[in-house]
C-alpha positions in Angstrom: -13.3 -8.2 37.1 -14.8 -6.7 40.3 -17.7 -8.4 42.0 -19.9 -5.3 41.5 -19.2 -5.3 37.7 -20.1 -9.0 37.6 -23.3 -8.5 39.4 -24.3 -5.6 37.1 -23.6 -7.6 34.0 -25.6 -10.5 35.4 -28.5 -8.1 36.0 -28.1 -6.6 32.5 -28.2 -10.1 31.0 -31.4 -11.0 32.9 -33.0 -7.8 31.9 -31.9 -8.1 28.3 -33.3 -11.6 28.0 -36.7 -10.0 28.5 -36.3 -7.5 25.8 -36.7 -9.5 22.6 -38.2 -6.6 20.5 -35.5 -4.2 21.6 -32.7 -6.8 21.0 -34.0 -7.5 17.5 -34.1 -3.8 16.7 -30.5 -3.0 17.8 -28.9 -6.1 16.3 -30.5 -5.1 13.0 -29.6 -1.4 13.3 -26.0 -2.1 14.1 -25.3 -5.1 11.9 -23.0 -5.4 9.0 -19.6 -3.8 8.6 -19.3 -1.6 11.6 -16.7 1.0 12.4 -16.9 3.5 15.2 -16.8 7.1 14.0 -14.2 9.4 15.4 -12.5 12.5 14.1 -9.0 11.9 12.7 -6.4 11.9 15.5 -3.4 14.2 15.7 -1.5 11.7 17.8 -1.2 7.9 17.7 -4.1 6.2 19.5 -3.1 4.9 22.9 -4.8 3.8 26.0 -4.7 7.0 28.0 -7.2 9.7 28.6 -6.5 13.4 29.5 -9.8 15.3 29.3 -9.7 18.9 28.3 -12.4 21.2 26.9 -13.0 24.1 24.6 -16.0 26.4 25.1 -17.8 28.2 22.2 -20.9 30.2 21.4 -22.8 29.9 18.2 -23.1 33.3 16.4 -26.3 35.0 17.3 -27.7 35.0 13.7 -27.0 31.3 13.4 -28.6 30.5 16.8 -31.6 32.5 15.8 -32.0 30.6 12.5 -31.6 27.3 14.4 -34.3 28.1 16.8 -36.5 29.3 14.0 -36.1 26.0 12.2 -36.7 24.0 15.3 -39.7 26.1 16.3 -38.2 26.5 19.8 -38.4 22.7 20.3 -35.5 21.2 22.2 -36.1 17.7 20.7 -36.0 19.1 17.2 -32.9 21.1 18.1 -31.3 17.9 19.2 -32.2 16.4 15.8 -30.6 19.3 13.9 -27.5 19.4 16.0 -27.0 15.7 15.7 -27.6 15.7 11.9 -25.0 18.5 11.5 -22.5 16.5 13.6 -22.9 13.3 11.6 -22.6 15.3 8.4 -19.3 16.9 9.7 -18.0 13.5 10.8 -18.8 12.1 7.3 -16.7 14.9 5.8 -13.9 14.7 8.3 -13.5 10.9 8.0 -14.5 10.7 4.3 -17.0 7.9 5.2 -20.7 7.5 4.7 -21.6 5.2 7.6 -21.4 7.3 10.7 -22.3 6.6 14.4 -22.5 9.1 17.2 -23.6 8.5 20.8 -26.2 10.4 22.8 -27.7 9.9 26.2 -31.3 8.8 26.8 -33.7 11.6 27.6 -33.9 13.0 31.2 -35.9 10.7 33.4 -38.0 11.8 36.4 -37.2 8.8 38.7 -33.9 8.1 40.2 -32.9 4.5 39.4 -30.2 2.3 37.9 -31.3 2.2 34.3 -30.7 -0.8 32.1 -29.3 1.5 29.5 -28.3 5.2 29.4 -26.7 5.7 25.9 -28.0 5.5 22.4 -25.8 4.9 19.3 -27.3 6.9 16.4 -26.2 5.4 13.1 -26.7 7.4 9.9 -25.9 7.0 6.3 -24.5 10.3 5.1 -23.7 9.6 1.5 -22.7 12.9 -0.1 -25.4 12.8 -2.6 -28.2 13.2 -0.1 -29.3 16.7 1.0 -29.2 18.1 4.5 -33.0 18.0 4.6 -32.9 14.3 3.9 -30.2 13.9 6.6 -32.4 15.7 9.0 -35.4 13.4 8.3 -33.2 10.3 8.6 -31.8 11.5 11.9 -35.3 12.2 13.2 -36.4 8.7 12.4 -33.2 7.3 13.9 -33.6 9.1 17.2 -37.3 8.3 17.5 -36.6 4.6 16.9 -33.6 4.6 19.3 -35.7 6.2 22.1 -38.5 3.7 21.5 -36.1 0.8 21.9 -33.8 2.4 24.5 -34.3 -0.1 27.3 -31.7 -2.6 26.0 -28.1 -2.6 27.3 -25.7 -1.5 24.7 -22.9 -3.5 26.3 -24.9 -6.6 25.6 -25.6 -5.5 22.0 -21.9 -5.0 21.4 -21.1 -8.4 22.7 -23.9 -10.0 20.6 -22.5 -8.3 17.5 -19.1 -9.7 18.3 -17.7 -6.1 18.4 -14.6 -5.4 20.7 -15.8 -4.4 24.1 -12.4 -3.6 25.7 -11.6 -0.3 24.1 -9.8 1.7 26.9 -10.7 5.1 25.6 -14.1 4.9 23.9 -17.5 3.2 24.1 -17.7 -0.1 22.2 -20.2 1.5 19.7 -19.0 5.1 19.2 -16.2 7.6 19.8 -18.0 10.9 19.2 -21.0 11.9 21.3 -23.4 14.8 21.6 -25.8 15.9 24.3 -28.2 18.9 24.7 -28.3 19.9 28.4 -31.9 21.0 28.0 -33.1 17.4 27.4 -30.2 15.3 28.5 -28.5 14.7 31.9 -24.8 14.4 31.7 -24.7 12.1 34.7 -26.0 9.4 32.3 -22.6 9.7 30.6 -20.7 9.6 33.8 -19.1 6.2 33.0 -19.2 6.5 29.3 -15.9 6.8 27.4 -15.6 9.0 24.3 -12.8 10.8 22.4 -14.9 13.9 21.7 -18.1 15.0 23.4 -20.1 17.9 22.0 -22.3 19.5 24.7 -24.8 22.2 23.7 -27.1 24.4 25.9 -30.0 26.6 24.8 -30.2 29.7 26.9 -32.3 32.9 26.7 -29.4 34.6 24.9 -28.8 31.8 22.3 -26.9 28.6 22.1 -23.5 27.9 23.6 -21.5 24.8 23.9 -18.3 22.9 25.1 -16.3 20.3 23.3 -14.7 17.9 25.7 -11.9 15.9 24.2 -9.0 13.5 24.9 -5.9 15.7 24.8 -3.8 12.5 24.2 -5.4 12.3 20.8 -6.1 15.9 19.7 -4.4 19.3 19.8 -6.4 22.3 21.0 -6.1 24.0 17.6 -7.6 20.9 16.0 -10.7 21.1 18.2 -11.0 24.8 17.6 -11.0 24.1 13.8 -13.7 21.4 14.3 -15.9 24.0 16.0 -15.4 26.4 13.2 -16.1 23.8 10.6 -19.2 22.7 12.4 -20.4 26.3 12.5 -19.7 26.7 8.7 -21.5 23.5 7.9 -24.5 24.4 10.0 -24.8 27.8 8.5 -24.5 26.7 4.9 -26.8 23.7 5.4 -29.6 25.7 7.0 -29.3 28.4 4.3 -29.7 25.8 1.5 -31.0 22.6 3.1 -31.7 20.9 -0.3 -28.1 21.1 -1.7 -26.2 17.7 -1.6 -24.0 17.3 1.4 -20.9 16.9 -0.8 -21.3 20.5 -1.9 -21.6 21.9 1.6 -18.0 23.2 2.2 -16.2 23.1 5.5 -12.9 24.6 4.4 -11.8 27.5 6.6 -10.8 30.9 5.1 -7.5 30.5 3.1 -7.5 26.7 3.1 -8.7 26.3 -0.5 -6.0 28.7 -1.7 -3.4 26.7 0.2 -4.7 23.3 -1.0 -4.6 24.4 -4.6 -1.4 26.4 -4.3 2.1 25.6 -3.2 0.9 22.7 -1.0 -0.3 20.9 -4.1 3.1 21.3 -5.8 5.4 23.7 -7.6 6.8 24.1 -11.1 10.4 23.8 -12.3 12.3 24.0 -15.6 13.1 20.9 -17.6 13.9 20.3 -21.3 10.3 20.3 -22.6 11.1 20.0 -26.3 13.6 17.1 -26.3 13.5 13.4 -26.2 15.3 11.1 -23.8 17.8 9.7 -26.3 18.9 13.2 -27.4 19.8 14.2 -23.8 21.7 10.9 -23.4 23.6 11.6 -26.6 24.6 15.0 -25.3 25.8 13.5 -22.1 27.8 10.8 -24.0 29.5 13.6 -25.9 30.4 15.4 -22.7 31.9 12.4 -20.9 32.7 9.7 -23.5 35.3 7.8 -21.5 33.4 7.8 -18.2 31.9 4.6 -16.9 28.2 4.3 -17.7 27.4 0.8 -16.6 29.5 -1.7 -14.6 28.4 -5.3 -14.3 30.5 -8.3 -12.9 33.7 -6.3 -13.2 33.1 -5.3 -16.8 32.4 -1.7 -17.6 30.8 0.0 -20.5 31.8 3.7 -21.1 29.3 6.3 -22.3 30.9 6.2 -25.8 30.7 2.4 -26.0 27.1 2.4 -24.7 26.1 5.1 -27.2 27.7 3.5 -30.2 26.4 0.0 -29.4 22.9 1.5 -28.9 23.2 3.3 -32.3 24.1 0.0 -34.0 21.2 -1.8 -32.3 18.8 1.0 -33.1 19.5 0.6 -36.8 18.9 -3.1 -36.6 15.6 -2.4 -34.9 14.6 0.0 -37.6 15.4 -2.7 -40.2 13.0 -4.9 -38.3 10.3 -2.3 -38.8 10.5 -0.5 -35.5 9.6 3.1 -35.7 7.7 5.8 -33.8 5.4 4.3 -31.2 6.4 0.7 -31.9 6.7 -1.4 -28.7 9.9 -3.6 -28.3 10.0 -6.3 -25.6 13.1 -6.4 -23.5 13.4 -9.9 -22.0 16.7 -9.5 -20.2 18.5 -10.7 -17.1 20.5 -8.3 -14.9 23.2 -6.9 -17.1 24.4 -3.9 -19.1 22.1 -5.2 -21.9 19.2 -3.7 -20.0 20.5 -0.2 -20.5 21.6 -1.0 -24.0 18.1 -2.3 -24.9 16.3 0.7 -23.4 18.5 3.3 -25.1 18.5 1.5 -28.5 14.8 1.2 -28.6 14.3 4.9 -27.9 16.9 5.8 -30.6 14.9 3.7 -33.1 11.8 5.7 -32.2 10.1 2.9 -30.3 9.0 2.3 -26.7 10.5 -0.4 -24.6 8.6 -3.0 -22.6 10.7 -4.4 -19.7 9.9 -8.1 -19.0 11.5 -10.0 -16.1 12.7 -13.4 -17.2 11.5 -14.7 -13.8 7.9 -14.3 -15.0 6.0 -17.4 -16.0 5.9 -18.1 -19.8 2.1 -17.5 -19.8 2.5 -14.0 -18.4 5.3 -13.2 -20.8 3.2 -14.4 -23.7 0.3 -12.3 -22.6 2.4 -9.1 -22.3 3.9 -9.6 -25.7 0.5 -10.3 -27.3 -1.4 -7.6 -25.5 1.3 -4.9 -26.3 1.6 -6.0 -30.0 5.4 -6.0 -29.5 6.9 -6.8 -32.9 10.5 -7.5 -31.7 12.0 -8.9 -28.5 15.5 -8.0 -27.4 16.8 -10.8 -25.2 19.7 -13.1 -24.4 20.2 -16.6 -25.7 19.1 -18.4 -22.5 15.7 -16.7 -22.9 15.4 -16.7 -26.7 12.8 -19.6 -26.7 10.5 -17.7 -24.4 9.7 -14.8 -26.7 6.3 -16.2 -27.8 7.2 -16.6 -31.5 8.2 -12.9 -31.9 11.2 -11.8 -33.9 14.2 -12.1 -31.6 17.5 -10.2 -31.4 20.0 -11.7 -28.9 22.2 -9.0 -27.4 24.8 -11.5 -26.4 25.4 -12.3 -30.1 28.5 -10.3 -31.1 27.5 -10.6 -34.8 24.5 -8.4 -34.1 26.5 -5.2 -33.8 27.6 -4.5 -37.4 25.7 -1.3 -38.3 27.1 2.3 -38.2 28.0 3.7 -34.8 27.0 7.3 -35.4 23.9 8.8 -33.8 20.7 7.9 -35.4 18.8 10.8 -37.0 15.3 10.8 -35.8 12.6 13.4 -35.4 11.3 12.7 -31.9 8.7 14.6 -30.0 8.3 14.9 -26.2 4.8 13.3 -26.3 6.2 10.2 -28.1 5.8 6.9 -26.2 8.9 6.0 -24.2 8.0 2.8 -22.3 5.2 0.5 -21.2 5.0 -1.1 -17.8 2.5 -3.8 -16.9 0.8 -3.8 -13.5 -1.6 -6.2 -11.8 -5.3 -6.1 -13.0 -8.4 -6.7 -10.8 -10.1 -8.7 -13.6 -7.2 -11.1 -13.9 -5.8 -9.2 -16.9 -2.6 -7.1 -16.3 -2.7 -3.6 -17.8 0.0 -1.8 -19.6 0.8 1.8 -18.5 2.1 4.1 -21.2 4.7 6.7 -20.3 5.8 9.5 -22.6 9.3 11.0 -23.1 8.5 14.3 -21.3 7.3 12.5 -18.2 10.5 10.4 -18.0 12.7 13.5 -18.6 10.9 15.4 -15.8 11.5 12.5 -13.5 15.2 12.5 -14.3 15.7 16.2 -14.0 13.8 16.4 -10.7 15.9 13.5 -9.4 19.2 15.0 -10.3 18.2 18.4 -8.9 16.8 17.1 -5.7 19.7 14.7 -4.9 22.5 16.8 -6.5 23.6 13.9 -8.8 26.8 14.6 -10.7 29.2 12.7 -12.9 31.2 11.6 -9.8 28.2 9.6 -8.4 28.0 5.9 -8.4 24.5 4.3 -8.2 23.1 0.8 -8.3 20.6 -1.2 -10.4 18.7 -3.3 -7.9 15.0 -3.3 -8.7 13.2 -6.1 -10.7 13.4 -5.4 -14.4 9.6 -5.6 -14.9 8.9 -2.7 -12.5 9.1 1.0 -13.0 11.8 1.5 -10.4 14.1 0.1 -13.1 13.4 3.2 -15.1 14.1 5.4 -12.1 17.4 3.6 -11.4 18.7 4.1 -14.9 17.7 7.3 -16.7 18.5 10.0 -14.1 22.1 8.7 -13.8 22.6 8.2 -17.5 21.5 11.8 -18.2 23.9 13.1 -15.4 27.0 11.2 -16.5 27.1 9.0 -13.3 28.0 5.3 -13.2 25.4 2.5 -12.6 26.6 -0.7 -10.9 24.4 -3.7 -11.4 23.9 -5.7 -8.2 24.5 -9.4 -8.7 21.3 -11.4 -8.2 22.8 -13.8 -5.6 23.5 -11.0 -3.1 20.2 -9.0 -3.3 18.6 -10.7 -0.3 21.7 -10.7 1.8 22.0 -7.3 3.4 25.6 -7.9 4.7 26.9 -8.9 1.2 24.9 -6.0 -0.3 26.6 -3.6 2.1 30.0 -5.0 1.2 29.2 -4.5 -2.5 28.4 -0.8 -1.7 31.7 -0.4 0.1 33.7 -2.2 -2.6 32.1 -0.2 -5.5 32.1 3.1 -3.7 28.3 3.5 -4.1 27.2 7.1 -3.3 23.4 6.9 -4.0 21.1 3.9 -4.0 17.5 2.8 -4.0 16.5 -0.1 -1.8 12.9 -1.4 -1.3 11.4 -0.8 2.1 12.1 -4.1 3.7 15.8 -4.2 2.6 16.2 -0.5 3.6 15.0 -1.3 7.1 17.5 -4.1 7.4 20.2 -1.9 6.0 19.6 0.8 8.6 20.1 -1.7 11.4 23.6 -2.6 10.4 26.5 -1.2 12.4 29.6 0.6 11.3 28.3 2.3 8.1 29.8 5.7 8.8 32.9 5.0 6.7 30.9 4.2 3.6 30.8 6.8 0.8 27.0 6.4 0.6 25.4 9.9 0.9 21.8 9.3 -0.3 19.6 6.2 0.4 16.3 6.1 -1.4 13.5 3.8 -0.4 9.8 3.2 -1.3 7.3 0.7 -2.5 5.9 -0.1 0.9 5.1 1.8 4.1 8.3 2.7 5.9 7.6 1.8 9.5 10.8 2.8 11.3 13.9 5.0 11.0 17.4 4.9 12.3 19.8 7.8 11.8 22.9 7.0 9.7 25.8 8.7 8.0 23.7 9.1 4.9 20.5 11.0 4.2 17.3 8.9 3.9 14.5 9.7 1.5 11.1 8.0 1.5 9.3 8.0 -1.9 5.8 7.3 -3.1 4.2 7.1 -6.5 2.0 5.0 -8.7 3.3 3.6 -12.0 0.6 5.9 -13.7 2.6 9.0 -12.7 6.1 7.9 -13.8 7.5 6.2 -10.7 7.8 9.0 -8.1 5.0 11.4 -7.1 6.1 12.6 -3.6 9.3 12.4 -1.6 10.4 13.3 1.9 13.7 13.3 3.7 13.3 11.3 6.9 15.1 12.7 10.0 12.8 11.3 12.7 10.3 8.5 13.2 8.3 10.5 15.8 4.7 10.9 14.8 4.8 8.6 11.8 6.9 8.7 8.6 5.4 10.8 5.8 5.6 10.2 2.0 6.4 13.9 1.6 5.7 16.6 -0.9 5.2 16.5 -4.6 8.1 16.4 -7.0 8.6 19.1 -9.6 5.8 19.8 -12.0 3.4 17.5 -10.1 0.2 18.4 -8.4 -1.2 16.3 -5.6 -4.7 16.7 -4.0 -6.5 14.8 -1.3 -10.1 14.5 -2.4 -13.4 12.9 -1.4 -15.4 10.6 -3.6 -17.0 13.6 -5.3 -13.5 15.1 -6.1 -14.0 17.8 -3.5 -11.0 19.2 -1.6 -10.5 17.8 1.9 -9.0 19.9 4.8 -5.6 19.1 6.3 -5.7 16.1 8.5 -8.7 14.5 6.8 -8.1 11.2 4.9 -9.2 11.0 1.3 -8.1 9.7 -2.1 -4.7 10.8 -3.3 -5.2 12.3 -6.7 -2.4 13.4 -9.1 -2.0 15.7 -12.0 1.0 17.2 -13.9 3.7 16.3 -16.4 4.3 12.8 -15.0 0.8 11.5 -15.9 0.8 8.4 -18.1 -0.9 8.6 -21.5 -3.3 5.9 -20.2 -3.6 2.1 -20.3 -2.6 0.4 -23.5 -5.7 -0.8 -25.4 -8.0 -0.1 -22.5 -9.8 3.2 -23.3 -12.7 2.5 -20.8 -10.3 1.9 -17.9 -8.3 5.0 -18.9 -11.4 7.1 -18.8 -12.3 5.7 -15.5 -9.0 6.4 -13.8 -7.8 9.5 -15.7 -10.7 12.0 -15.2 -11.1 15.6 -16.1 -9.3 17.9 -13.7 -11.9 19.4 -11.3 -9.9 22.6 -10.8 -8.0 23.1 -14.0 -10.1 23.0 -17.2 -8.6 21.0 -20.0 -6.2 19.0 -17.8 -6.4 15.4 -16.4 -6.4 14.0 -12.9 -5.3 10.4 -12.0 -7.2 8.8 -9.2 -4.7 6.6 -7.4 -7.1 4.6 -5.2 -4.7 5.3 -2.3 -5.8 7.0 0.9 -3.8 9.7 2.6 -4.0 13.0 4.3 -2.1 16.3 4.6 -0.2 16.8 7.8 0.1 20.2 9.5 3.6 20.6 8.2 2.5 20.3 4.6 3.7 16.7 4.0 1.5 13.8 2.9 0.9 10.8 5.0 -0.1 7.5 3.4 -2.9 5.5 5.0 -3.9 2.5 2.8 -5.8 1.4 -0.3 -9.5 2.3 -0.6 -10.2 -0.7 -2.9 -9.1 -4.3 -2.8 -5.7 -3.5 -4.4 -2.9 -4.0 -1.9 0.9 -3.6 -1.5 3.0 -6.6 -0.5 6.7 -6.1 -0.2 6.4 -3.1 -2.5 4.5 -4.8 -5.2 1.1 -3.5 -6.2 -1.3 -6.5 -6.3 -5.0 -7.0 -7.2 -6.2 -10.0 -5.1 -9.0 -10.5 -7.6 -6.5 -11.6 -10.2 -5.1 -14.3 -7.9 -8.6 -15.4 -6.8 -9.7 -15.8 -10.4 -6.7 -18.1 -11.2 -7.3 -20.1 -8.0 -10.9 -20.7 -9.0 -9.7 -22.1 -12.3 -8.1 -25.0 -10.5 -10.4 -27.9 -11.1 -10.6 -28.9 -7.4 -11.2 -25.4 -6.0 -14.8 -24.5 -5.3 -14.4 -21.1 -3.7 -11.3 -18.9 -3.1 -10.6 -15.6 -1.5 -7.2 -13.9 -1.1 -6.9 -11.7 2.0 -4.0 -9.5 3.3 -2.9 -9.9 6.9 0.0 -8.3 8.8 2.8 -10.5 10.1 4.5 -9.9 13.4 6.8 -7.4 11.8 3.9 -5.3 10.5 4.5 -6.4 6.9 1.7 -7.4 4.6 1.4 -11.0 3.5 -1.0 -12.7 1.1 -3.2 -15.5 2.5 -5.4 -17.7 0.3 -8.5 -19.2 1.8 -10.2 -21.9 -0.3 -12.8 -24.7 -0.2 -12.2 -28.0 -1.8 -11.3 -31.7 -1.1 -9.2 -32.5 1.9 -6.4 -33.8 -0.3 -5.9 -30.5 -2.1 -2.6 -29.2 -0.7 -0.8 -25.9 -0.5 1.9 -27.3 -2.7 -0.5 -28.2 -5.5 -2.1 -24.7 -5.4 1.3 -23.0 -5.3 2.4 -25.0 -8.4 -0.9 -24.1 -10.1 -0.3 -20.4 -9.5 3.4 -20.5 -10.2 2.8 -21.4 -13.8 0.7 -18.3 -14.3 1.8 -15.6 -11.9 5.1 -13.9 -10.8 6.4 -15.1 -7.5 5.4 -12.0 -5.6 1.8 -12.7 -6.3 1.8 -16.2 -4.9 0.2 -16.2 -1.4 2.4 -17.1 1.6 -0.3 -19.2 3.1 -3.0 -21.5 1.7 -5.8 -22.3 4.2 -8.5 -24.9 3.4 -11.9 -24.3 4.9 -15.1 -26.3 4.8 -16.9 -23.2 3.8 -16.0 -19.5 3.6 -17.4 -17.5 6.6 -20.3 -15.1 5.8 -22.0 -12.3 7.6 -25.7 -12.3 8.4 -26.4 -10.5 5.1 -24.5 -13.1 3.1 -21.2 -11.2 2.5 -17.8 -12.6 3.1 -17.0 -12.1 6.8 -13.3 -11.2 6.6 -13.0 -10.9 10.3 -13.9 -14.5 10.8 -11.1 -15.8 8.5 -8.8 -17.8 10.7 -5.2 -17.0 11.5 -3.3 -18.8 8.6 -0.4 -19.8 10.9 -2.8 -22.0 12.9 -4.2 -23.7 9.8 -1.2 -24.5 7.6 -2.1 -27.2 5.1 1.0 -28.5 3.4 -0.7 -31.8 2.2 2.0 -33.9 3.8 1.7 -36.2 6.8 3.3 -34.8 9.9 6.6 -36.5 10.8 8.3 -35.4 14.0 12.0 -34.4 14.1 14.6 -37.0 15.0 17.9 -36.2 16.6 19.5 -32.9 17.8 20.0 -31.3 14.4 16.4 -31.8 13.2 15.0 -30.6 16.5 17.2 -27.5 16.3 16.1 -26.8 12.8 12.4 -27.2 13.7 12.9 -24.7 16.5 14.6 -22.2 14.2 12.0 -22.6 11.5 9.1 -22.2 13.9 10.7 -19.1 15.5 11.3 -17.4 12.1 7.8 -18.4 10.7 6.0 -17.5 13.9 4.3 -20.8 14.3 4.3 -23.6 16.9 7.0 -26.2 16.6 4.3 -28.9 16.4 3.3 -27.3 13.1 6.7 -28.1 11.5 7.0 -31.6 10.1 10.4 -32.6 8.8 9.0 -33.4 5.3 7.2 -30.0 4.9 8.9 -27.5 2.7 9.8 -24.2 4.1 7.7 -22.4 1.5 4.6 -24.5 2.0 4.7 -23.6 5.7 4.4 -19.9 4.7 8.0 -19.0 4.4 9.4 -16.5 1.9 12.9 -15.5 0.7 13.2 -12.8 3.2 12.6 -15.2 6.1 14.9 -17.7 4.5 17.7 -15.2 4.9 16.8 -14.9 8.6 17.1 -18.7 8.9 20.6 -18.5 7.3 21.6 -15.9 10.0 20.3 -18.2 12.8 22.1 -21.2 11.3 25.3 -19.2 11.4 24.7 -18.4 15.1 23.8 -22.0 16.0 26.1 -24.1 13.9 28.8 -21.6 13.1 28.3 -22.4 9.4 28.0 -19.7 6.7 25.4 -21.4 4.4 24.8 -19.6 1.1 21.2 -18.6 0.4 21.1 -20.7 -2.9 21.9 -23.8 -0.9 18.9 -23.1 1.3 16.7 -23.1 -1.8 18.0 -26.6 -2.6 17.3 -28.1 0.8 13.8 -26.9 1.6 12.8 -29.5 4.2 14.1 -30.1 7.7 15.2 -33.7 6.6 17.1 -32.5 3.5 18.7 -29.5 5.3 19.6 -31.7 8.3 21.3 -34.3 6.1 23.3 -31.5 4.4 24.4 -30.1 7.7 25.5 -33.6 8.8 27.5 -33.9 5.6 29.2 -30.6 6.4 30.0 -31.8 9.9 31.6 -35.0 8.6 33.7 -32.9 6.1 31.8 -34.1 3.0 31.2 -30.7 1.3 30.0 -32.0 -2.0 26.4 -33.3 -2.2 26.1 -36.8 -3.7 24.3 -37.2 -6.9 21.6 -39.4 -5.4 20.7 -36.6 -3.0 20.5 -34.1 -5.9 17.7 -36.2 -7.5 15.4 -36.1 -4.4 12.0 -34.4 -4.5 13.2 -31.8 -1.9 16.0 -30.4 -4.1 13.8 -30.3 -7.2 11.0 -28.5 -5.4 13.6 -26.2 -3.9 14.9 -25.2 -7.3 11.4 -24.6 -8.6 10.8 -22.3 -5.7 14.1 -20.5 -6.1 13.2 -19.7 -9.7 9.9 -18.2 -8.6 11.0 -16.4 -5.4 14.7 -15.4 -5.6 13.7 -11.9 -6.7 10.8 -11.5 -4.3 12.5 -8.5 -2.5 14.6 -7.2 -5.3 13.0 -3.8 -5.4 9.6 -3.7 -7.0 8.5 -0.2 -6.8 5.2 -0.5 -8.6 3.5 2.1 -6.5 
């Protein structure tokens, strides 16, 4: 820091110490959750500044009305112009807490002032009127001027706000000045992203918008000026109307936002049921392969006939129209058989992943009122006392093989998928036949799926991607190859599987897709289409195949939008709506937002779910009357996004506490509730942080006795939650940090990697092998080597299955040993793994029985059961 800067800060500190009243005012006015207000950028935010400007003149009639309202008073004009700017910022950011900067009023004396800028903070909830906004802004400006002699740099530091922003002031991004009462030299050293400068002349009011051209295009700024003019005109014409009803859409924008941008229609069989379309395909290609698993294939004829036999068994069990049938099945052709048979019987299938804890399985079966469970003998005792039919029992298939006669309707229930619930209670999403058919026909049309295609079944069975991986292909006559569980996390073996089976189209969850793209020598593979989704795609690498990014909530039948990705420049979009789907970006009052403005992604159309099973209040809350089409419904996703200039949709984040981790949709509140049920936990909060690769990870912070370890809490949750909902880190705190107003201070939650609490005493590595393993673990986990004790399990240190695969690759590089991933799940501590490697070195390949009885191996197997499928393709969003 330069000596001059140090001296100035010293002088400011001395002056500030004498301004107790002013300090108290500003710390109160700027306290709480604070976010600088800036218009949405066109380009990624960097550190550079290229100032450009756009001049404008307010229409004469509008300027005359303004001056009339202000009674020719410049100070009142400043209030009105500022109120209009915060109202516009509120609309263009879809936020209600807005801050703009303005200079202090012109001063007569020439001096170095203690402060020259004033942050004006305003609450612009859409329900207030412009008149109320004006009164609030007037009070804010008066109070700010009264307390202006306090350095804002000091205020920012005292509020613990970042003060090193290279392109904007610590307290605001957007600023406004009126030359008649302000002197721009007071802004000489002030940084901004947009600066609105106005001047009252004898002919009217003109202005200039200065902006950072590294953030904004010139046409964006021109649009902002037009929207500002529109808002000002409408607000002055009717100052008592709520701000949310003051429109800022430019001519033609509403028609575009409600027209082709929102989505288009396409033909699909609207009067048929899924099983009827499958039967037609089976008749066309009876001898073609339908499902291939572990080298055994099932033809379309065989699948159809077995499904008919099973459907008749289900009907004898009382399954009819609308009855829900649980499918508790491991990866196999039985998955497809159970789905088709249930539909043929008239029922709706409920997929259940056997990896789920017994408590969750029991809840799903009880909540859904499932009468029958189709399963396999290894899982038969986990069906919560329901009637069970084991599909690996050959004596089960004794009924007639002809198609079942059934009068089905397109609005019959096809399946139910359970998703995480914020109250701790998972919710069942009900999808009808017509929605599933529309998904299948769009898919096959968009990706040109034919009978010669070979696809894969990768996703976890309890997630709606399973449905997407099955029905489009079965209705097109293609073959589905089931990926063996033991290769799902190994991208090299997965690629070999693709090549061996001649896979032409496949879905991989985002993290696996990004790994797949990095592999060399893929150009000779027959793969022509790679689909991904479930999490934000952060990078792209061209390949010999076409890559499509997909987005969609479970409540709209798996996929809502899709985009072919051909470049990563400017961010990767989630695309345009699929057939017969309408997508809108709306504010909290369900008003249309312009292109470029972030808002809630809302969905309508054929794909909408019937609602939540047994939850009419929640259904009414999320599926609301369509604001633009009377008689139809609209689903509020809770996701934030915005339309890009090219008409594609960009995903931002969640607007509530629900998050996405490795493609799984999660309500942290559900995890927090279960943590608090542990007898030793006093308080608990689950927070999402990004790791060094930009991926979300769950971190649990809790208060409780010092002896309460991560292992104990992990075991507590593992009995009640699926593996993907178990936090990577458990951090014990003496107390949860709070803000001045008593709310949880999420910014003060510590970095979990610096506070790993495994509950085991630290034991240092001994010998070369253990030291090397500690180094590898620390590198992969992103923690210091001194945090890795040789008795700590990999998972208690925050590791996951994806990182375990990285360890395997590094072990291969270091020891030249190809160690299978399942072995890594057995030896989850440095000591256990080091002993195993020494046995390999000595030629003793088999592990002795006494080693198999150790705590490390048992803990490893427990963890494997809970985490092996952590990346297997959840596409819950």
